[in-house]
C-alpha positions in Angstrom: 111.7 95.5 203.4 113.4 96.4 200.0 114.5 92.8 198.7 117.0 93.6 195.8 117.8 90.8 195.0 114.6 88.6 194.9 116.8 85.2 194.4 113.9 83.0 194.3 110.5 84.6 193.4 111.7 87.3 190.5 111.4 85.8 187.1 114.4 87.0 185.2 113.6 86.8 181.4 117.0 86.7 178.8 114.2 89.0 176.7 114.7 91.9 178.2 113.5 94.3 179.8 111.2 92.0 182.3 107.6 90.9 181.4 106.4 92.9 184.4 103.9 95.3 183.6 105.2 97.6 186.9 105.5 100.6 185.3 105.8 102.2 188.6 108.7 100.6 189.5 110.5 101.6 186.4 109.4 98.4 184.4 108.2 98.2 181.0 105.5 96.1 179.3 107.2 93.9 176.7 105.6 93.8 173.5 105.2 89.6 172.4 106.3 90.4 168.4 105.5 87.6 166.7 106.7 84.7 169.2 104.5 82.1 169.5 101.9 82.0 172.5 100.3 79.2 174.3 96.5 79.1 175.5 95.1 77.1 178.6 91.5 76.6 179.5 91.8 79.2 182.7 90.7 82.6 181.1 92.8 85.5 180.6 96.6 84.3 180.0 98.5 84.4 177.4 101.8 82.3 178.3 105.0 82.1 175.8 108.0 80.2 176.5 110.9 82.2 178.2 114.6 81.2 179.3 115.1 81.3 183.0 118.6 82.7 184.3 117.3 82.7 187.8 115.8 80.1 190.3 112.2 80.1 189.6 109.1 78.1 191.1 106.2 77.3 189.2 102.7 79.1 190.5 100.6 76.4 189.7 102.3 73.6 191.7 104.7 75.7 193.6 107.2 73.5 192.5 110.9 74.3 191.5 111.2 74.6 187.7 113.9 72.4 186.8 115.9 73.4 183.7 116.0 76.4 182.1 112.5 76.6 179.9 109.5 77.9 181.8 106.6 79.8 180.3 105.0 83.0 181.8 101.7 84.8 181.3 102.1 88.5 179.6 100.0 89.8 181.7 99.9 88.9 185.3 103.6 86.8 185.3 101.7 84.0 186.2 104.9 81.3 186.0 104.5 77.5 185.2 106.1 74.3 184.2 105.4 73.0 180.3 103.6 69.8 181.9 101.3 72.5 184.3 99.9 74.2 181.4 97.5 71.9 181.0 96.2 71.8 184.2 95.8 75.9 184.9 93.2 77.0 186.5 93.8 80.0 188.4 92.6 82.5 186.0 94.3 85.8 184.9 94.8 89.0 186.8 92.5 91.0 183.7 89.9 88.6 184.8 89.3 89.6 188.5 86.3 91.3 187.9 84.3 88.7 186.1 85.0 86.7 189.4 83.1 89.2 191.4 80.6 88.0 193.3 78.9 91.2 195.2 81.1 94.2 194.6 82.6 95.7 197.6 85.4 98.0 198.1 88.7 97.6 200.0 90.2 99.3 202.6 94.1 99.6 202.0 96.2 100.1 205.2 100.2 100.4 204.6 102.0 96.5 204.4 103.0 94.3 207.4 106.8 93.4 207.9 106.2 89.6 206.5 106.9 88.4 202.8 103.9 88.9 200.7 103.2 89.2 197.1 101.0 91.0 195.2 98.1 89.6 194.0 97.8 91.4 190.9 101.4 91.3 189.5 102.0 88.1 191.4 105.5 89.9 192.5 107.3 89.9 195.8 105.9 93.7 197.4 108.4 96.2 197.5 109.3 98.0 200.5 106.9 101.4 200.9 105.3 101.0 197.6 103.5 97.9 199.5 99.7 97.5 200.9 97.2 95.7 201.9 93.6 95.7 202.7 92.7 96.1 206.5 90.0 93.5 206.1 91.1 90.7 203.6 94.2 88.9 202.3 94.9 91.5 199.4 98.2 92.7 199.4 99.4 94.7 196.3 102.2 97.3 195.5 100.7 100.9 195.3 100.7 101.2 191.4 99.0 97.6 190.9 96.2 98.7 193.9 94.0 100.3 190.7 94.3 97.0 188.9 92.4 95.0 191.6 88.7 95.3 191.7 86.1 95.6 194.5 86.2 92.1 195.6 86.8 92.4 199.5 84.8 90.4 201.8 80.8 91.0 202.1 80.6 91.9 206.0 77.4 93.3 206.4 74.1 94.3 204.7 74.2 97.8 202.9 70.9 99.2 203.4 68.3 97.1 202.3 70.5 94.4 200.8 69.5 90.6 202.3 71.9 88.3 202.6 70.9 84.8 202.7 73.5 82.4 202.4 77.2 83.3 203.7 79.4 81.3 200.4 83.3 81.2 201.1 85.1 84.4 200.2 88.4 83.0 198.4 91.8 84.6 197.7 94.8 83.2 196.6 98.6 82.9 198.0 100.2 84.3 200.8 99.2 81.4 202.9 102.0 79.3 204.8 104.5 77.0 203.2 102.9 73.7 205.4 99.0 74.6 204.5 97.3 71.4 203.4 94.6 70.7 201.0 91.1 70.3 202.2 90.3 68.2 199.4 93.3 66.0 198.6 95.2 66.8 202.1 98.0 67.4 200.2 100.2 70.5 201.1 99.1 73.8 198.8 100.6 76.4 200.3 104.1 78.3 199.1 106.6 81.1 200.3 108.5 81.4 197.0 105.4 82.6 194.8 101.8 83.4 195.1 99.9 79.8 195.0 96.8 78.3 196.8 93.3 80.0 197.8 92.0 80.5 201.5 88.6 81.3 202.3 88.6 84.4 204.2 85.7 83.5 206.4 86.4 80.2 207.9 90.5 79.8 206.8 90.2 76.3 204.8 92.5 76.0 202.4 93.0 74.2 198.7 94.8 74.5 195.8 93.7 76.5 193.0 92.5 73.2 190.9 90.6 71.9 194.1 88.5 74.7 195.4 86.4 74.8 192.6 85.0 71.2 194.1 84.3 72.6 197.4 80.8 73.3 198.4 80.2 76.8 198.1 78.5 77.3 201.5 80.7 78.6 203.9 80.3 77.6 208.0 82.7 80.3 209.3 85.1 77.3 210.5 86.5 77.0 214.3 85.6 80.8 215.3 81.9 80.3 213.9 80.5 80.7 218.1 82.6 84.4 218.2 82.1 85.4 214.8 79.7 88.5 214.1 78.0 86.9 210.9 77.6 89.3 208.3 73.7 88.7 207.8 73.2 90.4 211.4 74.7 93.3 210.9 73.2 96.5 208.5 74.7 99.4 207.9 74.0 102.4 205.1 77.2 103.0 203.6 76.3 105.4 201.0 78.7 108.3 200.8 80.7 106.7 203.5 84.5 104.8 203.2 85.2 101.8 204.5 87.3 103.3 206.9 84.4 105.1 208.1 82.1 102.1 208.0 84.5 99.9 210.0 85.8 103.0 212.5 88.9 102.2 211.5 91.4 105.0 212.8 92.5 107.4 209.9 96.1 108.0 211.0 97.1 104.7 209.3 96.5 105.4 206.0 98.3 109.3 206.2 101.5 107.9 203.9 98.1 106.4 201.8 96.5 109.8 200.8 98.2 109.9 197.5 96.1 106.5 196.8 93.1 108.3 194.7 89.6 106.3 194.9 89.9 106.1 191.1 93.0 106.3 189.3 96.3 104.3 189.1 99.0 106.1 191.2 101.6 106.0 188.5 104.8 108.4 189.8 105.8 111.2 187.3 108.4 110.2 185.1 111.7 110.3 186.4 115.3 110.1 184.2 115.0 106.3 184.6 111.6 106.1 183.3 111.9 108.1 180.5 111.5 106.9 177.1 114.5 105.0 175.6 115.4 106.3 171.7 119.0 105.6 171.6 119.7 103.3 168.5 121.7 100.6 170.1 118.8 100.1 172.6 117.0 97.8 170.2 113.3 99.0 171.9 111.0 102.4 171.5 109.4 102.6 175.3 106.3 104.4 174.7 103.6 106.5 177.1 100.8 105.0 176.8 97.4 106.5 178.7 93.7 104.6 178.6 91.7 107.7 178.6 91.0 111.1 178.6 91.0 111.2 182.7 94.6 109.8 182.4 95.7 112.3 180.1 93.9 115.1 182.5 96.1 113.2 185.3 99.0 112.5 183.9 98.7 108.7 184.9 100.2 106.9 182.0 102.0 103.1 181.6 104.8 102.9 180.0 104.8 100.3 177.1 108.2 98.6 175.5 107.8 97.9 171.6 110.5 96.2 169.4 111.8 98.6 166.9 109.7 96.9 163.7 106.2 96.6 165.3 103.1 96.8 164.3 100.0 98.7 165.6 97.7 95.9 166.2 101.0 94.4 168.1 101.0 97.7 170.3 97.6 97.8 170.8 97.7 93.8 171.9 100.6 94.9 174.3 98.9 98.4 175.8 95.7 96.4 176.4 98.0 93.9 178.8 99.8 96.5 180.5 96.1 98.2 181.3 94.8 94.3 182.5 92.2 94.6 180.2 91.2 91.2 178.4 89.4 92.7 175.0 90.1 91.8 171.8 93.1 94.2 170.3 91.2 94.5 166.8 88.5 96.2 168.7 90.8 99.1 170.0 93.5 101.6 168.5 96.1 104.3 168.8 96.0 107.9 168.7 98.8 110.0 169.0 98.6 113.6 170.8 96.8 114.9 168.0 94.1 112.5 167.8 95.1 111.0 164.5 94.9 107.3 164.5 97.3 104.8 163.2 96.2 102.5 160.4 95.8 98.9 160.9 98.7 98.1 158.9 100.7 101.0 159.9 104.4 100.6 161.4 105.0 102.7 164.0 108.8 103.3 163.0 108.7 102.9 159.1 106.3 105.9 158.1 106.3 105.2 154.7 109.8 105.9 153.6 111.0 104.2 150.8 113.8 102.4 152.0 111.8 101.3 155.3 114.4 102.7 157.4 113.6 103.0 160.9 113.5 107.0 161.6 111.0 106.8 164.5 113.5 108.9 166.6 112.4 112.0 165.3 108.5 111.0 164.3 106.7 108.4 166.5 105.4 110.7 169.5 106.1 109.5 173.0 102.9 110.0 174.1 100.0 107.8 172.6 95.8 107.5 173.5 94.6 103.9 173.8 90.9 104.3 172.6 88.2 102.3 171.7 87.0 102.0 168.0 83.6 102.9 167.5 81.0 100.2 167.3 77.8 100.1 165.8 76.5 97.3 168.4 77.5 95.4 171.3 77.0 93.0 173.5 76.3 93.9 177.4 75.9 91.7 179.9 72.8 92.5 182.6 74.0 91.5 186.3 70.6 90.1 188.3 72.0 88.6 191.2 70.3 90.6 193.7 67.2 89.5 192.5 68.1 86.3 193.4 66.9 84.2 189.9 69.6 81.9 189.6 71.6 83.3 186.8 74.5 85.6 187.3 74.1 87.8 184.3 71.9 87.8 180.9 73.7 88.7 177.9 71.7 92.2 175.4 72.5 93.1 172.2 72.1 97.1 172.1 72.3 99.4 169.4 72.3 103.1 169.1 68.5 103.2 169.9 68.4 100.8 172.8 67.5 102.9 175.7 67.6 101.6 179.6 63.7 101.2 179.0 64.3 99.0 176.4 66.8 96.7 177.9 65.1 96.1 181.2 62.3 95.0 178.9 64.2 92.6 176.9 66.1 91.2 180.2 62.8 90.6 182.1 61.6 88.2 178.8 64.7 86.4 179.0 64.2 85.9 183.1 60.2 84.7 182.4 59.0 87.8 184.2 57.5 89.6 181.5 54.1 90.0 183.1 55.9 92.3 185.8 55.8 96.2 185.2 58.7 97.5 183.9 59.0 100.5 185.8 59.1 99.0 188.5 62.8 97.9 188.4 66.2 100.2 187.6 69.5 99.8 185.8 72.3 100.7 188.1 75.8 101.0 187.0 77.9 99.6 189.3 82.2 100.7 189.6 83.8 98.2 191.1 86.6 100.3 192.2 89.5 98.9 194.4 89.1 101.4 196.9 85.2 102.9 196.9 82.2 100.8 194.8 79.8 103.7 193.2 76.6 103.0 192.1 74.6 105.4 190.2 70.9 104.6 188.5 70.1 105.8 184.9 67.7 107.6 183.3 64.4 105.5 181.7 65.3 107.2 178.1 69.2 106.8 178.6 71.1 105.6 175.1 73.2 103.0 176.8 75.8 102.5 173.7 76.2 105.9 174.3 76.7 105.8 177.7 79.6 102.4 177.5 81.6 104.9 174.7 81.4 107.9 177.0 83.1 105.4 179.8 85.5 103.9 177.7 86.2 107.4 176.6 87.0 108.6 179.9 88.9 105.5 181.1 89.3 101.8 179.5 90.4 100.2 183.0 86.9 101.7 184.6 84.8 100.3 181.9 86.7 97.1 182.5 85.4 97.2 186.1 82.1 98.4 185.3 78.8 96.1 185.5 75.0 97.1 185.4 72.7 95.5 187.4 68.8 95.6 187.4 67.1 95.9 190.6 63.6 96.3 191.9 62.5 100.2 192.8 61.9 100.9 196.3 62.1 103.5 198.0 65.3 102.9 200.6 64.8 104.1 204.3 68.1 105.8 205.1 68.8 105.7 208.7 72.4 106.8 209.3 73.6 106.5 213.1 76.5 108.7 214.5 78.2 108.5 217.6 79.3 111.8 218.5 82.0 112.0 221.4 83.4 114.6 223.5 80.5 117.0 224.6 80.0 118.0 228.2 79.1 115.4 230.7 75.6 115.0 232.9 73.3 117.1 230.7 70.0 115.9 229.6 68.7 115.4 226.2 67.5 118.4 225.1 70.6 120.1 226.4 72.8 118.3 224.5 70.3 118.8 221.5 70.7 122.6 221.9 74.4 121.9 221.3 74.2 119.9 218.7 71.8 122.5 217.3 74.5 125.6 218.2 77.7 124.0 217.0 76.8 121.8 213.8 73.2 123.4 213.1 71.6 119.7 212.7 68.3 119.5 210.8 65.9 119.1 213.6 63.4 117.3 210.9 66.1 114.6 209.4 68.3 114.2 213.0 67.3 112.3 216.4 69.4 112.0 219.3 68.3 108.2 220.0 70.8 107.5 223.1 72.0 109.4 225.4 75.5 108.4 227.1 76.2 111.4 230.1 78.7 110.0 231.9 80.3 109.7 228.5 79.8 113.1 227.1 78.1 111.5 224.0 74.9 110.7 221.9 74.2 108.6 219.2 72.1 110.7 216.8 70.2 108.9 214.0 69.9 110.5 210.4 67.6 110.1 207.5 69.5 111.7 205.1 72.9 111.1 203.4 74.1 114.2 202.7 73.0 115.6 205.8 74.7 112.5 208.0 77.7 113.1 205.9 77.7 117.0 206.7 77.5 116.4 210.2 80.3 113.5 210.2 83.1 115.8 209.0 82.0 119.1 210.4 82.1 117.5 213.8 85.8 116.7 213.3 86.5 119.8 213.2 84.3 121.3 215.8 85.2 121.8 219.8 82.4 121.9 222.7 83.8 123.7 225.4 87.5 123.1 224.2 87.2 119.6 223.7 87.3 118.1 220.3 84.2 116.2 219.2 85.1 112.5 217.7 82.1 111.2 215.0 81.7 107.3 213.9 79.6 105.8 212.0 78.1 102.9 213.9 76.3 99.7 212.3 73.1 98.2 213.5 73.4 94.6 214.7 69.9 92.9 214.0 70.2 90.9 217.6 67.0 88.6 215.9 68.8 87.5 213.2 71.8 86.1 216.1 72.7 82.5 216.0 71.2 80.5 218.9 73.7 79.6 221.6 75.9 82.1 219.7 78.7 84.2 221.9 79.9 87.1 219.3 83.2 88.3 220.6 83.5 92.3 221.0 87.7 93.0 220.6 89.1 96.3 221.4 92.7 97.0 220.9 94.9 99.5 221.8 97.1 99.8 218.8 99.6 102.2 221.4 100.4 99.4 223.1 103.5 96.9 223.2 104.9 99.3 219.9 103.9 97.8 217.0 102.4 94.4 218.1 98.7 96.3 218.8 98.5 97.5 215.0 99.6 94.1 213.8 97.0 92.5 216.3 94.6 95.1 215.4 94.8 94.1 211.5 94.8 90.4 212.5 91.5 90.3 214.3 90.2 92.2 211.5 90.8 89.7 208.9 89.8 86.6 211.2 86.6 87.9 212.3 84.3 90.8 211.4 85.8 94.2 211.5 82.8 95.7 212.5 83.1 93.8 215.8 86.6 94.9 216.2 87.5 98.4 217.8 90.3 100.8 217.4 90.8 101.9 221.0 92.4 105.2 219.6 89.3 105.9 217.5 86.4 106.5 220.1 87.2 104.6 223.0 85.0 101.4 224.6 82.0 103.3 224.5 81.3 102.7 220.5 81.7 98.9 220.8 79.5 98.6 223.9 76.8 100.8 221.9 77.1 98.8 219.0 76.5 95.5 220.9 74.3 96.8 223.2 70.9 94.9 221.8 73.1 91.6 221.7 72.0 89.0 224.5 75.4 86.9 224.8 78.9 88.4 224.2 82.3 88.2 225.0 84.6 91.2 225.3 88.5 90.9 224.6 90.8 93.7 225.5 94.4 94.2 224.0 96.5 96.4 225.9 97.8 96.9 229.1 96.2 97.1 232.9 95.2 100.4 232.0 93.1 99.6 228.8 91.9 97.0 230.7 90.6 99.4 233.8 89.5 102.2 230.6 87.1 99.0 229.5 85.6 97.9 232.7 85.1 101.8 233.9 83.3 102.6 231.0 81.4 99.0 231.2 80.2 100.2 234.5 78.9 103.5 233.6 76.7 102.3 230.9 75.7 98.1 232.1 72.2 100.0 232.6 71.5 100.3 229.3 72.7 96.9 228.0 70.9 93.8 227.2 74.0 92.0 228.5 75.3 94.2 231.4 77.8 91.6 232.5 80.0 90.7 229.6 82.9 88.0 230.5 86.3 89.9 229.9 89.7 88.0 228.4 92.9 89.6 227.7 95.9 90.1 225.5 98.9 91.5 227.5 100.4 94.6 225.9 101.6 96.5 228.5 104.7 96.7 231.1 102.9 95.3 234.1 100.1 92.9 233.1 99.3 91.8 236.5 95.5 91.3 236.2 96.5 89.3 232.9 99.1 87.2 234.9 97.0 86.0 237.5 94.2 85.1 234.7 96.7 83.3 232.9 96.7 84.8 229.9 100.7 85.3 230.2 103.0 88.3 231.0 102.8 89.4 227.7 102.5 89.3 224.3 105.4 88.0 222.6 104.0 87.4 218.9 101.3 84.4 219.3 99.0 83.7 216.7 95.8 85.7 216.5 93.7 82.3 215.7 95.3 80.6 218.5 94.2 83.8 221.4 91.0 83.4 219.7 90.4 79.9 220.5 91.9 80.3 224.0 89.3 82.9 224.4 86.9 80.5 223.5 87.9 77.7 225.7 88.4 79.9 228.9 86.8 80.1 232.3 84.6 82.3 233.3 85.6 83.7 236.9 84.3 86.3 239.4 86.5 89.6 240.3 86.0 92.1 242.8 86.1 96.0 241.8 86.7 99.2 244.1 85.2 102.5 244.3 88.1 104.9 245.6 86.7 108.4 246.9 89.5 110.9 247.5 88.1 113.7 249.1 91.0 116.3 249.7 90.2 118.7 252.6 92.5 120.8 254.4 93.7 119.1 257.8 94.5 121.4 260.7 97.4 120.7 263.2 94.6 118.9 266.1 93.3 116.4 263.0 90.0 118.8 262.6 89.1 119.0 258.8 88.8 122.9 257.8 87.0 123.1 254.4 87.1 121.6 251.1 90.4 122.4 248.7 88.9 120.6 245.4 85.8 118.6 245.0 85.7 115.1 246.1 86.9 112.4 243.0 85.7 109.2 242.4 87.7 106.7 240.9 87.8 102.5 240.3 90.6 100.2 241.3 90.6 96.5 239.7 94.3 96.3 240.9 95.9 97.7 243.5 96.1 101.6 244.8 99.4 102.9 246.6 100.8 105.5 248.3 104.2 106.7 248.9 107.3 105.5 247.2 105.4 103.0 245.0 103.3 105.7 243.5 106.3 108.4 243.2 108.5 106.2 241.1 105.1 105.1 239.4 105.1 109.2 238.8 108.7 109.5 237.7 107.7 106.7 235.0 105.0 108.7 233.8 106.5 112.0 233.6 109.2 110.7 231.5 107.0 108.8 229.2 105.1 112.1 228.9 108.2 114.2 228.0 109.8 111.5 225.3 107.4 108.8 224.2 108.9 107.6 221.4 111.2 106.1 223.3 109.0 103.9 225.8 108.0 101.1 223.0 109.2 98.2 224.9 108.8 96.5 228.2 112.9 96.2 228.7 113.1 99.9 228.3 110.3 100.4 230.4 111.5 98.3 233.3 115.0 100.2 233.2 113.4 103.3 233.4 111.2 102.3 236.7 115.0 100.7 238.1 116.7 104.3 237.5 113.9 105.8 238.6 114.2 103.6 241.9 117.7 104.1 241.8 117.6 107.8 242.3 114.9 107.3 245.8 118.1 104.9 247.0 118.7 108.4 249.8 115.7 109.4 250.3 114.1 109.2 254.0 110.5 109.1 254.6 108.3 108.4 257.2 105.1 107.9 255.3 103.2 106.5 258.9 103.1 109.8 260.1 101.8 111.6 257.6 98.4 109.5 257.4 96.3 107.2 259.4 94.7 104.0 258.3 91.3 102.1 259.2 90.3 98.9 257.7 86.6 98.2 258.7 86.4 101.0 261.1 89.3 99.6 263.2 92.1 101.9 263.7 95.5 100.1 262.3 98.8 101.0 263.8 101.5 101.8 260.9 105.1 100.7 261.2 107.9 103.1 259.8 107.1 102.1 256.2 107.7 104.8 253.0 104.7 103.1 250.9 101.5 101.4 251.6 99.6 99.1 248.8 96.4 97.7 249.0 96.0 94.8 246.9 93.1 92.9 244.9 94.7 90.4 243.3 97.9 88.6 244.0 100.2 89.8 241.3 102.0 93.4 241.6 104.5 95.2 239.9 104.7 92.7 237.0 104.3 89.7 238.5 105.7 90.1 242.1 104.1 88.7 244.8 103.6 91.4 247.4 101.2 89.9 250.3 103.7 86.4 250.0 102.6 82.8 250.1 103.5 82.0 254.0 100.2 80.6 255.8 99.0 83.2 258.4 96.5 82.1 260.8 95.7 85.9 260.9 94.4 86.4 257.6 92.9 84.4 254.8 94.4 83.5 251.5 93.8 86.5 249.4 91.5 85.4 246.5 90.0 88.2 243.9 86.4 87.3 244.6 86.6 87.5 248.2 85.4 90.6 248.8 88.7 91.8 250.8 91.7 94.1 250.3 95.1 92.8 251.4 96.9 95.8 253.1 100.7 96.0 252.7 103.9 98.1 253.5 107.1 98.5 252.1 109.9 99.9 253.9 111.9 101.7 250.8 113.1 101.0 247.1 115.3 98.2 248.8 112.7 96.6 249.8 110.3 97.0 246.8 113.6 95.6 244.6 113.6 92.5 247.2 110.1 91.7 246.6 110.2 92.0 242.9 113.1 89.4 243.1 111.3 87.0 245.1 113.4 87.3 248.4 111.1 88.8 250.5 107.2 89.9 250.9 105.8 92.8 252.2 104.6 93.5 255.6 101.1 92.5 256.2 99.2 95.1 258.0 95.1 94.6 257.4 92.7 92.7 255.1 89.1 93.9 254.8 86.3 95.4 252.7 86.4 98.5 254.0 89.1 101.3 254.4 89.4 104.5 255.3 92.7 106.7 255.1 93.1 110.1 256.5 96.2 112.2 254.6 97.9 115.0 256.3 100.2 116.3 253.7 100.5 116.0 249.9 101.2 112.2 248.5 101.7 110.8 245.5 99.4 108.0 244.7 98.6 105.4 242.2 95.8 103.5 241.0 96.4 100.8 238.3 99.3 102.3 237.4 97.5 105.7 236.8 99.6 108.5 239.1 99.2 112.0 240.5 99.6 113.7 243.7 97.0 113.7 245.7 96.1 116.5 248.4 95.5 116.3 251.9 92.1 114.6 252.9 90.1 111.9 253.6 90.6 108.5 251.1 87.5 105.9 251.5 87.7 102.2 249.7 84.6 100.8 249.4 83.3 97.4 247.2 82.1 98.8 244.0 78.6 97.5 242.8 78.8 93.5 241.3 81.8 91.7 240.7 82.6 91.4 237.1 82.7 88.3 235.3 86.4 87.8 233.7 87.8 85.1 231.3 90.7 83.1 232.8 92.3 80.6 230.4 91.9 77.1 230.5 95.2 75.1 231.8 94.9 72.4 229.5 97.3 72.6 226.6 95.9 73.3 223.9 95.6 71.4 220.4 97.7 72.0 217.7 95.7 73.8 215.1 96.4 72.9 211.2 99.1 75.0 209.4 95.7 76.8 207.6 94.5 78.2 210.6 97.8 79.8 211.7 100.0 82.9 210.8 98.6 82.5 207.3 95.5 83.3 208.3 96.6 86.8 209.4 99.7 89.1 209.5 102.0 87.8 212.7 103.2 90.5 214.3 106.6 91.3 214.8 108.5 89.7 217.9 110.3 92.2 219.2 109.0 93.0 222.7 106.5 96.2 223.2 105.3 98.1 226.0 102.4 99.9 227.6 
């Protein structure tokens, strides 16, 4: 994905080196020296005039900058026309922490394949250094991520936190070029630069100058009826990362393991990034650390300065490199010996009589940026959680100011001086990009000393730290964990004994609230954060009866707060289906919906989602995967439906597999080919409900003697559920060959074209085989013996689609049989004579041999035979097979026939990463 040319979006400045602050990509910040600067109304920016040598676009209006002159911010690389300087409303990246309403950490994963821009430095993303938030539209370089703050979407209530009104969650840029402004209706997007604003909830787009006049309250947009409102979800998430809370599979984070929760990831210096000290370079490159923690971890930024540079100019440049918007007069540089430079020192003069440059031997490479000690400071105390109508209160603190004294002064300014100060606490909140950390302060703690200690550790950390005044209340801790992988069909007491044996649970803190015996799973409620964290981590490394346990943090949906008439959508995505498409589709749905309603099937299967929605009175389900994935969801739903308030939710499909026969007859298409996720959700919302039969297959393997009498059991009976079709003989044998080939080399089976090629190869190998399947089994339909012709395969159809869309039953009228339907309570029995016959059916030249139609089937098998149910094959031992109706019919969603209205560009691809266009397989 690396773009070495950067012809359009890279601002090439004649005053090299580049003005980009990205030391991680071997760039160094250029000191402005004595050049004039241009200040604008948007805070944080520091513009200077530059000469352009490549095509460049304005970040304010997104138009091309004609001519050679542009204006660039030395901090965030915001580029604009001279005429746009007066209208810039986009604040600088260094001011991002001041715009956060409620601090929420990001959930970073690998970036997608589409062209995106970094939300911190505004440059084009490059290759493997790019990451993106799984929940909002934040894209960044890996070394820029630490300079973003915790401004992700608020998707749930954390403990006792109360959400009253949902506001727009604005994110700048990375929207399609055709997006139109909600206010002025003019184009506001761009594919060349980071421009325009978009609400991450409702999807409306505006210009940066227009979004401020949009009413703050968000109505959630077109998808409001299927979106799980954040006010309805509660989870106690302390000690758990966003990955745990959203049940996002940790496997996708493997390549991001080196991204520290607190630190910026700046690579160790290479030959290219070593400070340049050549006499003819005209520049000096310094390593600058922002605190003791950075020194300890060797995390530095590179600052490029001219030969003759005063100390305050270097300090100013270093502050910009660390995205700190403070006054440079409040900071100083110290060398490794902790000696500070004086105000008027010139780094490379060193007091020599002739003032010659001799910095090569005397100026240290590494410097520490420190805040000068202050006797008094102005501290902002945020009161947003008290809902008092003001964002913060400014308090002047001195060396003697304690937490208690500051609380009293804040209450006085808020007009609540009559209330007891002891019922309030002061909380320090660090708004890190990957983790928001909260720490309560003691009453006699000296605040000025506290600020100095934070700055000593990390100046950037201080820039991302807030202080909140909150009411003291005893929080009731309730962490819910779902533990899967236990033995099936045990009692609650037996499960409690197993947990005590393997996890050493503390019974006074842990309570089993739900038991799913058929799934080998329990839900435990834990009233202590540390105990919950211990159980969560220990369960991941524990096996019970040679079965690995899985543990998931489960949120609570407060069903009494759900909007009336709403039907939230429960989404299951199998990222292993469809190659890369499943992964990208999972990402797209998490961004369009609440991530608490989107589940990764590889992380616990369908049970976590169905348990989470167990008390929702009305909901719908969307399954993204192949026919096997759909069957998996239906099977688990069938097993636990008696524990759901909505036992029969309608189910829609996004076909990611190879055959996708069920999706075909429900009009969801032959296979997913990169459709916009927003369009899919609109189609689901407009889909119609239909009924579908399901069937239970009892496979009772017994030894059968020559006279046809049963002679004892060989293995216990096996019960499976069938949705699409059940095959015996050549059809199942081909499926079995394909299954074995995929198990040997799973990496090759990532496209439908390749998968069908393997099927064809397996079929050609069977051309010379001759069988007499009719001699190896007996068939009864509705207690009537059916005489079988000379066939090699016997197939029982529940839906009129088989083998990737073939019509095996045929469309010709027949007075003996009724027209097949998915809800008629009847199975169609069809025979095939061999591989050639199957190929003719696939090509539409022939249909199968119609044998019977009925609702109760009994098969007697005299020899081991390949069988397959909905594409899952195995060898079945001799015995009896009985097929009968399975309980109530299931409700499916069938895509509406009418043509979908064209959606505005702002709600199309720009809402999420669209999957790649390559074919994928199940």
